[in-house]
Every structure is written in C-alpha cells, then in structure tokens.
C-alpha positions as CSV (number, residue, x, y, z in Angstrom):
1,X,-39.9,-10.4,-0.3
2,X,-39.7,-14.1,0.1
3,X,-42.9,-16.2,-0.3
4,X,-42.7,-17.2,3.4
5,X,-40.9,-16.1,6.5
6,X,-37.7,-17.9,7.3
7,X,-38.1,-20.8,9.7
8,X,-35.8,-19.3,12.2
9,X,-33.1,-16.6,12.6
10,X,-30.0,-16.8,14.8
11,X,-29.6,-14.4,17.7
12,X,-26.2,-13.2,18.9
13,X,-26.3,-15.6,21.8
14,X,-27.2,-18.5,19.6
15,X,-24.4,-17.6,17.1
16,X,-21.9,-17.5,19.9
17,X,-23.1,-21.0,21.1
18,X,-22.6,-22.7,17.8
19,X,-20.3,-25.7,17.8
20,X,-17.2,-26.0,15.6
21,X,-19.0,-28.5,13.5
22,X,-22.0,-26.2,13.1
23,X,-19.8,-23.2,12.2
24,X,-18.1,-25.3,9.5
25,X,-21.5,-26.3,8.1
26,X,-22.8,-22.8,8.0
27,X,-19.7,-21.5,6.3
28,X,-19.9,-24.3,3.8
29,X,-23.5,-23.5,2.9
30,X,-23.6,-19.8,3.2
31,X,-20.1,-18.3,3.0
32,X,-17.1,-19.7,1.1
33,X,-17.0,-23.6,0.9
34,X,-13.6,-23.6,-0.8
35,X,-12.1,-21.6,2.0
36,X,-13.6,-24.1,4.4
37,X,-11.9,-26.9,2.6
38,X,-8.5,-25.1,2.6
39,X,-8.8,-24.5,6.4
40,X,-9.7,-28.1,7.0
41,X,-6.7,-29.5,5.1
42,X,-4.4,-27.3,7.2
43,X,-6.4,-27.9,10.4
44,X,-7.0,-24.2,10.7
45,X,-10.8,-24.6,11.3
46,X,-10.7,-24.2,15.1
47,X,-13.2,-22.4,17.2
48,X,-11.5,-19.6,19.1
49,X,-13.6,-18.2,22.0
50,X,-11.4,-15.7,23.8
51,X,-8.6,-13.3,23.1
52,X,-6.4,-11.1,25.3
53,X,-3.2,-9.3,24.5
54,X,-1.0,-11.6,22.3
55,X,-3.0,-14.7,23.1
56,X,-6.2,-16.4,21.8
57,X,-7.9,-19.4,23.3
58,X,-9.9,-22.2,21.6
59,X,-13.0,-23.9,22.9
60,X,-10.9,-26.6,24.7
61,X,-9.0,-24.0,26.6
62,X,-5.7,-24.3,24.7
63,X,-3.8,-21.0,24.4
64,X,-2.2,-19.8,21.2
65,X,0.3,-17.0,20.6
66,X,-0.8,-14.7,17.7
67,X,2.1,-13.9,15.5
68,X,-0.2,-12.9,12.7
69,X,-2.1,-10.2,14.6
70,X,-4.7,-9.5,11.9
71,X,-2.0,-8.9,9.3
72,X,-0.6,-6.1,11.5
73,X,-3.9,-4.8,12.7
74,X,-3.3,-5.6,16.4
75,X,-0.4,-3.4,17.3
76,X,-1.9,-2.8,20.8
77,X,-3.0,-6.5,21.1
78,X,-6.3,-8.3,21.2
79,X,-9.2,-6.6,23.1
80,X,-7.0,-3.9,24.5
81,X,-8.8,-2.7,27.6
82,X,-8.0,1.0,27.0
83,X,-9.5,0.8,23.5
84,X,-12.5,-1.1,24.8
85,X,-13.1,1.5,27.4
86,X,-12.9,4.3,24.8
87,X,-15.6,2.6,22.7
88,X,-17.8,2.1,25.7
89,X,-17.6,5.8,26.6
90,X,-19.3,6.7,23.3
91,X,-21.9,3.9,23.5
92,X,-24.8,6.3,24.0
93,X,-23.6,8.9,21.5
94,X,-24.9,9.0,17.9
95,X,-22.6,6.8,16.0
96,X,-23.7,8.0,12.5
97,X,-25.0,11.6,12.2
98,X,-24.0,13.1,8.8
99,X,-25.8,16.3,9.4
100,X,-23.4,17.4,12.1
101,X,-19.7,17.8,12.7
102,X,-18.4,15.1,15.1
103,X,-16.1,15.8,18.0
104,X,-14.3,12.5,17.7
105,X,-13.2,12.6,14.0
106,X,-12.0,16.2,14.6
107,X,-9.9,15.2,17.6
108,X,-8.5,12.1,15.8
109,X,-7.6,14.2,12.8
110,X,-5.8,16.7,15.1
111,X,-3.8,13.9,16.8
112,X,-2.7,12.4,13.5
113,X,-1.6,15.7,12.2
114,X,0.6,16.2,15.3
115,X,2.3,12.8,14.7
116,X,2.5,12.6,10.9
117,X,5.6,13.7,9.1
118,X,5.9,17.1,7.4
119,X,2.8,19.2,6.8
120,X,0.2,16.4,6.5
121,X,-2.7,18.1,8.1
122,X,-6.1,17.1,6.6
123,X,-7.6,13.7,7.0
124,X,-10.4,11.9,5.3
125,X,-11.7,8.9,7.3
126,X,-13.0,5.7,5.6
127,X,-13.4,2.1,6.7
128,X,-10.5,0.0,5.4
129,X,-7.1,0.0,3.8
130,X,-8.3,-0.6,0.3
131,X,-10.8,2.3,0.7
132,X,-7.9,4.5,1.8
133,X,-6.0,3.5,-1.4
134,X,-9.0,4.2,-3.6
135,X,-9.4,7.6,-2.0
136,X,-5.7,8.4,-2.2
137,X,-5.7,7.6,-6.0
138,X,-8.7,9.9,-6.5
139,X,-7.2,12.6,-4.5
140,X,-4.0,12.5,-6.6
141,X,-5.9,12.7,-9.9
142,X,-7.9,15.7,-8.6
143,X,-4.8,17.5,-7.4
144,X,-2.7,17.0,-10.5
145,X,-5.3,16.8,-13.3
146,X,-3.5,13.7,-14.5
147,X,-4.8,10.1,-14.5
148,X,-1.8,7.8,-14.7
149,X,-0.7,5.9,-11.6
150,X,2.7,4.2,-11.1
151,X,3.2,1.5,-8.5
152,X,5.9,-1.1,-7.8
153,X,6.3,-4.7,-8.7
154,X,5.4,-7.0,-5.9
155,X,3.1,-4.3,-4.3
156,X,-0.1,-5.1,-2.4
157,X,-2.5,-2.3,-2.0
158,X,-5.8,-4.1,-1.7
159,X,-8.3,-6.0,-3.8
160,X,-11.0,-3.5,-4.7
161,X,-10.8,-2.5,-8.4
162,X,-8.6,0.6,-8.1
163,X,-6.3,-0.9,-5.4
164,X,-6.0,-4.1,-7.4
165,X,-5.0,-2.0,-10.5
166,X,-1.9,-0.8,-8.6
167,X,-1.0,-4.1,-7.0
168,X,1.7,-6.4,-8.2
169,X,0.6,-10.1,-8.4
170,X,-1.1,-11.3,-11.5
171,X,-2.8,-14.1,-9.7
172,X,-5.2,-11.6,-8.1
173,X,-5.5,-9.3,-11.1
174,X,-5.9,-11.5,-14.2
175,X,-9.5,-12.6,-13.6
176,X,-10.8,-9.0,-13.4
177,X,-9.3,-7.4,-16.5
178,X,-9.6,-4.8,-17.7
179,X,-8.6,-2.9,-14.6
180,X,-8.1,0.9,-14.3
181,X,-6.6,2.5,-17.4
182,X,-3.3,4.3,-17.0
183,X,-1.8,2.1,-14.2
184,X,1.7,0.6,-14.6
185,X,4.4,-1.1,-12.4
186,X,8.1,-0.3,-12.1
187,X,10.7,-2.4,-10.4
188,X,10.6,-1.9,-6.6
189,X,13.9,-0.4,-5.4
190,X,15.0,0.8,-8.9
191,X,15.0,4.6,-9.4
192,X,16.1,4.4,-13.0
193,X,12.9,2.6,-14.1
194,X,10.8,4.9,-11.9
195,X,12.3,8.0,-13.6
196,X,11.6,6.6,-17.0
197,X,8.0,6.1,-16.0
198,X,7.7,9.7,-14.7
199,X,9.8,11.5,-17.3
200,X,6.9,12.4,-19.6
201,X,5.3,14.5,-16.8
202,X,1.9,12.9,-17.1
203,X,1.8,10.7,-13.9
204,X,-0.6,11.7,-11.1
205,X,1.0,9.6,-8.4
206,X,3.6,7.0,-7.5
207,X,2.2,4.8,-4.7
208,X,4.6,2.7,-2.7
209,X,4.8,0.7,0.5
210,X,7.9,1.8,2.5
211,X,8.4,-1.9,3.2
212,X,6.6,-4.4,0.9
213,X,4.6,-6.6,3.3
214,X,2.8,-9.1,1.0
215,X,5.7,-9.4,-1.4
216,X,7.5,-11.2,1.4
217,X,8.7,-8.3,3.7
218,X,11.0,-6.7,1.2
219,X,13.0,-3.7,2.4
220,X,14.1,-1.3,-0.3
221,X,17.8,-0.3,-0.9
222,X,19.0,2.4,1.4
223,X,18.1,5.8,-0.1
224,X,15.5,4.5,-2.5
225,X,12.5,6.1,-0.9
226,X,14.2,9.5,-0.6
227,X,15.3,9.3,-4.2
228,X,11.8,8.3,-5.4
229,X,10.2,11.2,-3.5
230,X,12.7,13.6,-5.2
231,X,11.9,12.2,-8.6
232,X,8.2,12.7,-7.9
233,X,8.8,16.4,-7.0
234,X,11.0,16.8,-10.1
235,X,8.2,15.6,-12.5
236,X,5.1,17.0,-10.6
237,X,4.0,13.6,-9.4
238,X,2.5,13.0,-6.0
239,X,4.3,10.6,-3.7
240,X,1.8,8.3,-1.9
241,X,3.1,6.4,1.1
242,X,1.0,3.3,1.8
243,X,1.6,2.9,5.6
244,X,-1.5,0.7,6.1
245,X,0.6,-2.2,7.3
246,X,3.8,-0.4,8.3
247,X,2.4,2.6,10.1
248,X,1.8,3.4,13.8
249,X,4.9,1.8,15.2
250,X,5.1,-1.5,13.5
251,X,8.6,-1.1,12.0
252,X,10.3,0.7,14.9
253,X,9.4,4.2,13.7
254,X,5.9,5.6,14.0
255,X,5.8,5.7,10.2
256,X,8.2,3.6,8.1
257,X,8.8,6.5,5.6
258,X,10.5,8.4,8.4
259,X,13.6,6.1,8.2
260,X,14.7,8.1,5.3
261,X,13.1,11.4,6.3
262,X,10.6,11.1,3.5
263,X,7.6,13.4,3.7
264,X,4.8,12.1,1.4
265,X,2.2,14.2,-0.4
266,X,-0.4,11.6,0.7
267,X,-0.2,9.0,3.5
268,X,-2.6,6.1,3.9
269,X,-3.4,4.4,7.2
270,X,-5.7,1.7,8.4
271,X,-5.2,-1.7,10.1
272,X,-3.9,-0.9,13.6
273,X,-5.5,2.6,13.6
274,X,-8.7,1.0,14.9
275,X,-7.0,-0.8,17.8
276,X,-8.0,-4.2,16.3
277,X,-11.5,-3.5,17.3
278,X,-13.1,-1.1,14.8
279,X,-12.6,-0.9,11.0
280,X,-11.2,2.5,10.1
281,X,-8.9,3.9,7.4
282,X,-7.4,7.4,6.9
283,X,-6.1,9.4,3.9
284,X,-3.8,12.3,5.0
285,X,-2.6,15.1,2.9
286,X,-1.4,18.8,3.0
287,X,-3.6,21.8,3.2
288,X,-2.6,22.9,-0.3
289,X,-3.5,19.5,-1.8
290,X,-6.7,19.3,0.1
291,X,-7.8,22.8,-1.1
292,X,-6.9,22.0,-4.7
293,X,-9.0,18.8,-4.6
294,X,-11.9,19.6,-2.4
295,X,-11.6,23.2,-1.4
296,X,-14.8,24.6,-3.2
297,X,-18.5,24.1,-2.4
298,X,-19.0,22.1,-5.6
299,X,-16.1,19.7,-4.8
300,X,-16.4,19.4,-1.0
301,X,-18.5,16.2,-1.2
302,X,-17.0,14.6,-4.3
303,X,-15.6,11.8,-2.1
304,X,-17.7,10.6,0.9
305,X,-18.2,7.5,3.1
306,X,-21.4,6.7,5.0
307,X,-19.6,5.0,7.9
308,X,-16.3,6.9,7.6
309,X,-15.5,8.8,10.8
310,X,-18.2,7.2,12.9
311,X,-18.0,7.8,16.6
312,X,-17.0,4.3,17.7
313,X,-14.3,3.9,15.1
314,X,-12.8,7.3,15.9
315,X,-12.9,6.6,19.6
316,X,-11.0,3.4,19.0
317,X,-8.6,5.3,16.8
318,X,-8.0,8.0,19.5
319,X,-7.3,5.3,22.2
320,X,-5.2,3.1,20.0
321,X,-2.9,6.0,18.8
322,X,-2.5,7.4,22.3
323,X,-1.7,3.9,23.7
324,X,1.0,3.4,21.1
325,X,2.5,6.8,22.0
326,X,2.0,6.6,25.8
327,X,3.6,3.1,26.0
328,X,6.3,3.8,23.5
329,X,5.4,0.8,21.5
330,X,7.4,2.1,18.6
331,X,10.6,1.7,20.7
332,X,9.4,-1.7,21.8
333,X,8.9,-2.8,18.2
334,X,12.4,-1.7,17.3
335,X,14.1,-3.4,20.2
336,X,12.1,-6.6,20.1
337,X,12.3,-6.8,16.3
338,X,16.1,-6.5,16.4
339,X,16.2,-9.3,19.0
340,X,14.0,-11.6,17.0
341,X,15.9,-10.9,13.7
342,X,19.1,-11.8,15.4
343,X,17.7,-15.0,16.8
344,X,16.1,-16.0,13.4
345,X,19.4,-15.2,11.6
346,X,21.3,-17.5,13.9
347,X,18.6,-20.2,13.2
348,X,19.2,-19.7,9.5
349,X,22.9,-20.6,10.0
350,X,21.9,-24.0,11.4
351,X,19.2,-24.8,8.8
352,X,19.9,-24.5,5.1
353,X,16.2,-24.8,4.3
354,X,15.9,-21.2,5.5
355,X,16.9,-19.0,2.6
356,X,16.6,-15.6,4.2
357,X,15.3,-13.7,7.2
358,X,14.5,-10.0,6.7
359,X,12.4,-7.3,8.2
360,X,12.4,-4.2,10.4
361,X,10.8,-3.8,13.8
362,X,8.1,-6.4,14.3
363,X,7.4,-6.9,10.6
364,X,9.6,-9.9,9.7
365,X,9.6,-12.5,6.9
366,X,11.3,-15.9,6.8
367,X,11.7,-17.3,3.3
368,X,12.4,-21.0,2.6
369,X,14.9,-22.3,0.1
370,X,13.4,-24.0,-3.0
371,X,15.0,-27.5,-2.7
372,X,14.6,-29.3,-6.0
373,X,17.5,-29.0,-8.4
374,X,19.0,-30.8,-11.4
375,X,17.3,-34.0,-12.5
376,X,14.2,-33.8,-10.3
377,X,13.5,-30.2,-11.2
378,X,14.1,-30.9,-14.9
379,X,11.9,-34.0,-15.3
380,X,9.0,-32.2,-13.5
381,X,9.5,-29.1,-15.6
382,X,9.8,-27.1,-12.4
383,X,6.5,-28.4,-11.0
384,X,8.0,-29.7,-7.7
385,X,9.6,-26.3,-6.9
386,X,6.4,-24.5,-7.9
387,X,4.4,-26.8,-5.5
388,X,6.9,-26.3,-2.8
389,X,6.9,-22.5,-3.3
390,X,3.1,-22.3,-3.1
391,X,2.5,-24.6,-0.2
392,X,5.5,-25.4,2.0
393,X,5.2,-22.2,4.2
394,X,1.6,-22.9,4.8
395,X,2.5,-26.5,5.9
396,X,5.0,-25.0,8.3
397,X,2.3,-22.6,9.5
398,X,0.0,-25.6,10.1
399,X,2.7,-27.3,12.2
400,X,3.2,-24.2,14.2
401,X,-0.5,-23.7,15.1
402,X,-1.3,-27.4,15.7
403,X,1.8,-28.6,17.5
404,X,3.1,-25.4,19.1
405,X,0.1,-23.1,19.4
406,X,1.6,-20.4,17.3
407,X,-0.6,-18.6,14.7
408,X,1.0,-17.2,11.6
409,X,0.6,-17.3,7.8
410,X,2.4,-16.8,4.5
411,X,2.6,-13.5,2.6
412,X,0.0,-13.1,-0.2
413,X,2.4,-12.2,-3.0
414,X,5.1,-14.6,-2.0
415,X,3.6,-17.7,-0.4
416,X,7.0,-19.2,0.4
417,X,7.5,-16.6,3.1
418,X,6.2,-16.9,6.6
419,X,5.3,-13.6,8.3
420,X,5.9,-12.7,11.9
421,X,4.1,-9.5,12.9
422,X,2.8,-10.0,16.5
423,X,1.2,-7.3,18.7
424,X,3.9,-4.9,19.7
425,X,3.2,-5.7,23.3
426,X,4.6,-9.2,22.9
427,X,7.2,-10.4,25.5
428,X,10.7,-11.8,24.9
429,X,9.7,-15.2,26.2
430,X,7.1,-15.6,23.4
431,X,9.8,-14.5,20.8
432,X,12.1,-17.2,22.2
433,X,9.3,-19.8,22.0
434,X,8.8,-19.0,18.4
435,X,12.4,-19.5,17.6
436,X,12.5,-22.8,19.5
437,X,9.5,-24.1,17.6
438,X,11.0,-23.2,14.3
439,X,14.2,-24.9,15.3
440,X,12.3,-28.1,16.0
441,X,10.3,-27.9,12.8
442,X,13.4,-27.2,10.6
443,X,15.2,-30.1,12.3
444,X,12.3,-32.5,11.6
445,X,12.0,-31.3,8.0
446,X,15.6,-31.6,6.8
447,X,14.4,-33.5,3.7
448,X,12.0,-31.2,1.7
449,X,11.0,-34.0,-0.6
450,X,10.1,-36.2,2.4
451,X,8.2,-33.3,4.0
452,X,6.1,-32.7,0.9
453,X,5.3,-36.4,0.6
454,X,4.5,-36.6,4.3
455,X,2.3,-33.5,4.0
456,X,0.4,-35.0,1.1
457,X,-0.2,-38.2,3.1
458,X,-1.5,-36.1,6.0
459,X,-3.8,-34.1,3.8
460,X,-5.1,-37.3,2.2
461,X,-5.7,-38.8,5.6
462,X,-7.6,-35.7,6.8
463,X,-9.7,-35.8,3.6
464,X,-10.7,-39.4,4.2
465,X,-11.3,-39.3,7.9
466,X,-12.7,-35.8,8.5
467,X,-15.1,-36.0,5.5
468,X,-16.6,-39.4,6.1
469,X,-19.5,-37.8,7.8
470,X,-20.8,-34.5,6.6
471,X,-21.3,-31.8,9.2
472,X,-24.8,-32.1,10.7
473,X,-27.5,-29.9,9.3
474,X,-27.9,-26.5,10.9
475,X,-30.5,-23.8,10.4
C-alpha cells in the first residue's frame, strides 16, 4: 500500500476528454517514452476520436482511410454495428464464470468446426495470437511426446517467449536469449531443408504462416504447403497453420491453407476473430489429437486461460464470423485484392523505386528498391542502404497519413515493405485513392538520396520546433 492515497484518479469521461498534448505527456511519463518520440518524428501522434467502417477521424474532424486495420484485425471494419449489437446482447450475462459451461464458446466452437478445413473440431479459446501460438506448441508436444519445433525463416508468430522462439527476425530475439530449447528455422519455401530437419523423426511440429505477413507479405512457391504437410505426415510431425493474420477471408479464401487443399493438424486464429472489438484467439485441432493431449481427467486442465472464452469475446466472435460468411467478404477480398494488385503493378512499371508488389486477397506488400550502388554504397560500407531499408517505408507511411489521410505501416520483419490490409468492406474508390496517392509520392521522391536528406531535415525541424516546450504537466 502507498503511504498516501493518490491525489486524483482519471475517470473514463476524463480520459476521453484528454487533449492530444496531455495524452503525449501521460504516455511519456507512464507508458513508453521512446515510442512517443518515434511517433512524434513521423507525426503519427494524432488523437483519433471516432471510427466507422474503413474510416477513422481525428479531433479536428479530418477523415482517414485505414489501410492497416489493426494488422488485419478489422476484416469487418471499425465498430461493425452487427458485432457491437452482439456484444450488447450479452451485457447482462456473466462474462467470466469458470464453474459452468458457457453457451457462447460452445456455439462459436461449433461454427468454427463447420468452416474449418478437414476434421478440425475441438477449439481452445484464449485472448491473442501469441497465446494461440503458445498453446499450439504445447499441444503439439503433448500429442507427439517430442519437444523440437521447426519454423521458417522470416516467420513472425508473436513476441511472448515461446512464440518468439519460433519467429524469424534476430532483432526481436537476441535480447531474450536463451529462448526455448529445441527450436530451429528452415528456409521458407524450401522442402529440401524442411525434410532434412524432420528426417530424424524427433520434431513435434512444423509451424508456418501460409503467407508470411511480417516478412513482407511473402507467398510460398506453388505446392510448397502441400509438400510440407506431406513431409510432416511422413515423419510423424504435426503441421501447424498459423492463420492468425491470413484467416477468416483476408486472402480471398476463408483460410489461406485452403489454396493448396492443406488440412493442418492444428490451426491458429486470432485478430479478426474478435471483429476488431474484443481480444480472442483460438487453437483448433482434431478429436484424436485433443483426446491424446487433454482427454483424461488428470490432463483436462493442463492448459487454461482465465479470460479465454469469455462471453463478450465469444459473442463478438460469433457475430464477426457470421458477418464474414453472410456478406461473402472472402469473395470481396479476392476480387478487390486482384484489382488493387493490378493497379499497384501498373504503378510499379512507372516508378523504378518500387521493387516489387505481391500479395493475395487484401494482404498486399509493396517493397521499395534499395537505391545506393557503387561508390556511395562502398564508401559508407552499406550504411546508406541499411538506413534506407530501415526507414524509407516509414517515411512514405508518414507522407501517406499526413498529406493524404491514409493509414498504413511497414512489415515488422522487413521494414522496407509497406503493407496494405484494409477492412474487407473497403470500396473500390478508396483503393483508387491509395494508388493515386502512391503515384504522387513516388513521383515526388524520384531521387532517394534527396528524399532521405529531406526527411532528415524534416525530422530535425520537428525535433527543434515541437520540443521547444515540454507537454504541460498532467495528473
């Protein structure tokens, strides 16, 4: 207990009334001051006060198109009224009651089983994608009696310890060593290296994203997933499909593994499962695997979650999944994604600074060309290209949000790639507007060297002008 009571505590109404300056000050003092500085430099520190569908609005009434959509969590859009209504319907029900069997998780598990590929039937509910990964890894170890896990280079499965152990970028891993024992990476898209890793017959699971989102939206070679699943069966290894970002219509199929007819042993869901309003994750597996892992009284409670399967989250899940099916958002994602890919590919032909455009459905990445070659690259020992690789896409994202009102961001494992994964409800006019904005930006930034210098000058100006006066003191 503190020596004395705090001077004052914020109410919800007071928190909502905080000014942009007050929010910055509170984040600086109590949350993550370095992140505040990063957002300030890119002019991302806006106060958004309303959201609907594909749009969000700042305190000045300016409208923005959300092409980031919570990293793919908003397949049905911001504040979808159907999902909001579903949550309201359970507002007087017990949200957490562990000493009972809830109707809502039972119904959501049933619905997912009807939609999932193959015989995936049993679902464990948790609260996030990284929790789903953790639970999936534990499940695989229980089923097989093995402990080794193989994942792919470039993978991103989350940042909790187990999830990080099977992710691919050293930047996020090196500070937390040693990670889980028995985890190794193989080259994504290469079945030969995968078979070498599995051949000893001691690997519990191979976990893979059907499309690697954070690696820069990397689509595997045709036939890779099917061949990988066959290798897993051959060596008694479980195939885990991480559909956390790709699932529920995002790529133009309800689940991305269905493009090759792959039926995973374990499938992981989260993000858009909660309709962008409630945190929820899911681990799906077959009856046989579930019985092996948790099918006895002494094992039934080996893996639990206090908030997993709570009433409000499952109500949101039911409404979100049904909305995706009822409005055929999967088809919309496929058609709109094909349209946007064609437009962006045509843009690439006009602007050499765009190295590649790739994706499937409404999960699309645009990679920029690293521009410094020969003498400049040599005398800087590659530093200019490294700087460009790490920051140029974020500078373009800054231009998009501040000049054009388009929200997006780079991919975590390849920061030179801009991601476009809007709500699946987006209209063609907004897709055209994005292409037009990118055309303008690429036309203005034909000299990468000049762009980097200009960006440095802008950042320096912001640092001197916006930091002359510290944010005023708040509670």
